[in-house]
N, CA, C and O of each residue as an XYZ file, in Angstrom:
320
protein
N      27.822    -53.394    -17.429
C      26.472    -54.203    -16.418
C      25.586    -53.209    -16.479
O      26.131    -52.132    -16.236
N      24.229    -53.107    -16.745
C      23.659    -51.691    -16.965
C      22.514    -52.083    -15.760
O      22.339    -53.211    -15.300
N      21.878    -50.999    -15.425
C      20.898    -51.221    -14.412
C      19.703    -52.005    -14.384
O      19.417    -52.796    -13.486
N      19.083    -51.783    -15.299
C      18.356    -52.168    -15.966
C      18.067    -53.311    -17.378
O      18.526    -52.835    -18.417
N      17.446    -54.594    -17.549
C      17.681    -54.785    -19.121
C      17.043    -54.139    -20.002
O      15.845    -53.935    -19.806
N      17.539    -53.757    -20.938
C      17.078    -53.246    -22.096
C      18.283    -52.004    -22.049
O      18.025    -51.149    -22.896
N      19.226    -51.777    -21.455
C      19.408    -50.927    -21.957
C      20.443    -50.297    -22.961
O      20.806    -49.145    -23.195
N      20.866    -51.933    -23.610
C      21.707    -51.437    -24.826
C      20.783    -51.459    -26.249
O      21.125    -51.687    -27.409
N      19.373    -51.102    -25.620
C      18.386    -50.845    -26.781
C      18.129    -49.108    -26.887
O      17.729    -48.415    -27.822
N      18.470    -48.829    -25.758
C      18.226    -47.308    -25.700
C      19.134    -46.805    -26.709
O      20.361    -46.859    -26.627
N      18.230    -46.137    -28.005
C      18.533    -45.371    -29.214
C      18.548    -43.972    -29.313
O      19.255    -43.103    -29.824
N      17.450    -44.064    -28.601
C      16.787    -42.104    -28.593
C      16.467    -41.654    -27.173
O      16.032    -42.240    -26.182
N      16.902    -40.190    -27.476
C      16.424    -39.636    -26.326
C      15.183    -39.539    -25.469
O      15.266    -39.313    -24.261
N      13.917    -39.728    -26.157
C      12.512    -40.690    -25.491
C      13.118    -41.677    -25.108
O      13.040    -41.871    -23.895
N      13.757    -42.453    -25.737
C      13.769    -44.046    -25.015
C      14.565    -44.275    -23.784
O      14.453    -45.199    -22.978
N      15.749    -42.836    -23.778
C      16.650    -42.640    -22.353
C      16.147    -42.354    -21.236
O      16.536    -42.732    -20.131
N      14.698    -41.239    -21.653
C      14.208    -40.437    -21.149
C      13.223    -41.880    -19.990
O      13.387    -42.038    -18.780
N      12.626    -42.391    -20.570
C      11.941    -43.805    -19.968
C      12.329    -44.408    -19.285
O      11.900    -44.793    -18.197
N      13.510    -44.657    -19.987
C      14.454    -45.552    -19.337
C      14.897    -45.327    -17.676
O      14.541    -46.055    -16.749
N      15.717    -44.188    -17.584
C      16.367    -43.625    -16.753
C      14.847    -43.535    -15.856
O      14.844    -44.174    -14.804
N      13.674    -42.842    -16.186
C      12.498    -42.661    -14.890
C      12.279    -44.283    -14.447
O      12.245    -44.586    -13.254
N      12.153    -45.155    -15.367
C      11.952    -46.988    -14.785
C      13.211    -47.137    -13.695
O      13.087    -47.752    -12.636
N      14.378    -46.512    -14.100
C      15.215    -46.453    -13.066
C      15.299    -46.472    -11.828
O      15.503    -47.265    -10.908
N      14.985    -44.837    -12.111
C      13.947    -44.549    -10.547
C      13.611    -44.708     -9.728
O      13.835    -44.180     -8.639
N      12.801    -45.703    -10.110
C      11.630    -46.808     -9.552
C      12.204    -47.498     -8.289
O      11.707    -47.746     -7.191
N      13.965    -47.818     -9.072
C      13.951    -48.806     -7.868
C      15.318    -48.026     -7.261
O      16.450    -48.503     -7.182
N      14.890    -46.742     -6.875
C      15.824    -46.302     -5.548
C      14.732    -46.151     -4.847
O      13.565    -45.963     -5.192
N      15.406    -46.287     -3.472
C      14.953    -46.351     -2.102
C      14.109    -45.789     -1.829
O      13.183    -46.599     -1.796
N      13.647    -44.548     -1.503
C      12.850    -43.498     -1.139
C      11.809    -42.672     -1.899
O      12.529    -42.170     -2.761
N      11.052    -42.387     -2.041
C      10.805    -41.429     -2.981
C      11.144    -39.596     -2.913
O      10.766    -38.807     -3.779
N      11.859    -39.259     -1.786
C      11.955    -38.336     -2.273
C      13.830    -38.280     -2.808
O      14.343    -37.217     -3.156
N      14.474    -39.367     -2.778
C      15.730    -39.777     -3.437
C      15.092    -40.053     -5.011
O      15.689    -39.560     -5.968
N      13.676    -40.979     -5.258
C      13.492    -40.773     -7.128
C      12.742    -39.693     -7.201
O      12.273    -39.712     -8.339
N      12.267    -38.537     -6.507
C      11.861    -37.087     -6.783
C      13.087    -36.672     -7.473
O      13.345    -36.487     -8.662
N      13.861    -36.565     -6.247
C      15.406    -35.819     -7.095
C      16.267    -36.161     -8.256
O      16.815    -35.342     -8.993
N      16.344    -37.724     -8.361
C      16.678    -37.868     -9.778
C      15.677    -37.721    -10.847
O      16.209    -37.469    -11.928
N      14.627    -37.786    -10.877
C      13.330    -37.653    -11.771
C      13.604    -35.784    -12.160
O      13.775    -35.491    -13.343
N      13.618    -34.792    -11.222
C      13.976    -33.860    -11.267
C      15.420    -33.517    -12.137
O      15.419    -32.819    -13.151
N      16.621    -34.129    -11.559
C      18.192    -34.200    -12.390
C      18.091    -34.194    -13.818
O      18.557    -33.408    -14.643
N      17.305    -35.347    -13.966
C      16.730    -36.488    -15.320
C      16.181    -34.820    -16.034
O      16.861    -34.274    -16.903
N      15.017    -34.257    -15.551
C      14.569    -33.329    -16.637
C      14.904    -32.143    -16.522
O      14.227    -31.330    -17.152
N      15.825    -31.736    -15.852
C      16.853    -30.296    -16.041
C      17.877    -31.106    -16.990
O      18.488    -30.338    -17.734
N      18.222    -32.482    -17.152
C      19.271    -32.813    -18.474
C      18.621    -32.980    -19.586
O      19.365    -33.197    -20.542
N      17.434    -32.958    -19.834
C      16.704    -33.422    -21.056
C      17.058    -31.733    -21.337
O      17.840    -31.399    -22.227
N      16.386    -30.772    -20.473
C      15.858    -29.361    -20.663
C      17.762    -28.546    -21.677
O      17.933    -27.884    -22.700
N      18.478    -28.984    -20.879
C      19.464    -28.213    -20.601
C      20.161    -28.783    -22.221
O      20.875    -28.047    -22.903
N      19.748    -30.344    -22.667
C      20.594    -30.648    -23.952
C      19.431    -31.029    -25.398
O      19.798    -31.733    -26.339
N      18.165    -30.464    -25.314
C      17.171    -30.659    -26.387
C      17.329    -30.043    -27.090
O      16.549    -30.219    -28.026
N      18.690    -28.493    -27.365
C      18.947    -28.596    -28.553
C      19.555    -29.339    -29.392
O      19.539    -29.114    -30.602
N      20.294    -30.524    -28.731
C      21.707    -30.953    -29.557
C      20.795    -31.854    -31.056
O      19.704    -32.383    -31.273
N      22.211    -31.544    -31.852
C      21.530    -31.922    -32.836
C      22.644    -32.863    -33.461
O      22.729    -32.783    -34.686
N      23.285    -33.510    -32.994
C      24.760    -34.227    -33.631
C      24.957    -35.264    -33.080
O      25.649    -35.414    -32.073
N      24.011    -36.618    -34.047
C      23.702    -37.784    -33.543
C      25.187    -38.508    -32.954
O      25.158    -39.427    -32.136
N      26.044    -38.126    -33.325
C      27.248    -38.902    -32.215
C      27.588    -38.506    -30.738
O      27.767    -39.212    -29.746
N      27.633    -36.669    -30.976
C      26.687    -36.577    -29.462
C      26.029    -36.734    -28.799
O      26.300    -36.866    -27.606
N      24.440    -36.810    -29.468
C      23.429    -37.491    -28.280
C      23.707    -39.092    -28.128
O      23.168    -39.673    -27.187
N      24.454    -39.746    -28.943
C      24.906    -41.508    -28.314
C      26.147    -41.139    -27.238
O      26.077    -41.615    -26.105
N      26.817    -40.633    -27.457
C      28.135    -40.464    -25.903
C      26.441    -39.803    -25.116
O      25.687    -40.722    -24.795
N      26.055    -38.768    -24.916
C      25.212    -38.168    -23.440
C      24.406    -39.548    -23.512
O      24.072    -39.983    -22.410
N      24.043    -40.297    -24.608
C      22.617    -40.976    -24.098
C      23.792    -42.671    -22.977
O      23.495    -43.183    -21.898
N      25.074    -43.004    -23.954
C      26.039    -43.834    -23.002
C      26.348    -43.501    -21.949
O      26.492    -44.342    -21.061
N      26.560    -42.072    -21.708
C      27.020    -41.434    -20.218
C      26.177    -41.737    -19.409
O      26.405    -42.269    -18.323
N      24.873    -41.366    -19.942
C      23.521    -41.413    -18.452
C      23.451    -42.927    -18.414
O      23.168    -43.237    -17.257
N      23.564    -43.822    -19.045
C      23.077    -45.181    -18.605
C      24.486    -45.588    -17.852
O      24.340    -46.515    -17.056
N      25.421    -45.221    -17.926
C      26.528    -45.591    -16.980
C      26.739    -45.005    -15.625
O      27.538    -45.481    -14.820
N      25.788    -43.661    -15.333
C      25.927    -42.905    -14.825
C      24.294    -43.425    -13.131
O      24.166    -43.425    -11.906
N      23.681    -43.683    -14.159
C      22.249    -44.889    -13.932
C      23.135    -45.923    -13.041
O      22.953    -46.079    -11.833
N      24.044    -46.555    -13.748
C      24.570    -47.893    -13.098
C      25.018    -47.549    -11.883
O      24.821    -48.297    -10.926
N      25.738    -46.267    -11.744
C      26.543    -46.246    -10.766
C      25.878    -45.775     -9.416
O      26.273    -46.082     -8.291
N      24.612    -44.837     -9.777
C      23.742    -44.275     -8.539
C      23.011    -45.478     -8.390
O      22.563    -45.342     -7.251
N      22.556    -46.694     -8.857
C      22.112    -47.565     -8.450
C      22.919    -48.504     -7.705
O      22.455    -49.048     -6.703
N      24.115    -48.743     -8.124
C      24.978    -49.458     -7.434
C      25.032    -49.420     -5.749
O      24.739    -50.101     -4.767
N      25.856    -47.610     -6.286
C      25.721    -46.926     -4.888
C      24.818    -47.247     -3.875
O      25.177    -47.665     -2.774
N      23.195    -46.995     -4.335
C      21.948    -47.063     -3.323
C      21.960    -48.762     -2.472
O      21.724    -49.119     -1.318
N      22.334    -49.432     -3.647
C      22.671    -50.845     -3.384
C      23.364    -51.301     -2.024
O      22.954    -51.716     -0.940
N      24.853    -50.976     -2.703
C      25.423    -50.744     -1.481
C      25.501    -49.839     -0.348
O      26.399    -49.910      0.491
N      24.706    -49.121     -0.328
C      24.275    -48.685      0.975
C      23.022    -49.447      1.732
O      22.796    -49.512      2.940
N      22.415    -49.902      0.825
C      20.765    -50.711      1.788
C      22.100    -52.221      2.448
O      21.944    -52.481      3.641
N      22.726    -52.684      2.043
C      23.634    -53.943      2.341
C      24.234    -53.277      3.533
O      23.809    -53.940      4.479
N      24.724    -52.661      3.835
C      25.794    -51.538      5.106
C      25.099    -52.275      6.343
O      25.399    -51.963      7.495
């Protein structure tokens, strides 16, 4: 289960970047949103020199899974 529709269409780093920022808009407070947006920017800087297509796809898959986990975590906190 992906956090937003269209996760299966993410193929490039730029698409991933946009997708993750859209996910951030679903977080409950602005400070939490800013925290994760900063983390996204930092991770993109760290991986900007990655040129192995297989590794890039692994990073994309993991980032989408992590976004799903984070959104589920805040959704569960909200329900308690």
